[in-house]
N, C-alpha and C positions, 0 to 999 in steps of 0.2 A: 561419501556417496557420489554417484555419477552427476556431473553438472547438468548433462542433457535431461536427466530425470527431473532435477529441480526446476529447470527452465520449462519443461513440458507441464509439470504440476502447477507451476505458477501461472502459466499462460491459460491453462484449463480453468483454474480457480478465478482468474481475472474475467474470462469470458463468461463463466457461469454467474459471477457476481454482477457484472454489468448487464447481462441478460435478465437476471432476476430483478434488478433495480428498475430496468426499463419496463418490465411487465408490471411491477408494483406501481410505477409512476403513471402508466397508462390506465391502470385499474383504479388507482386512488390519486387523482390529480390534486396537487396542493392548491 
């Protein structure tokens, strides 16, 4: 598969995960 596709998918997944984690942390502080 195209390397650029993997890079874009990985970057998008990382941003989405970190964003979701930040929202969850702000909503439910430990």
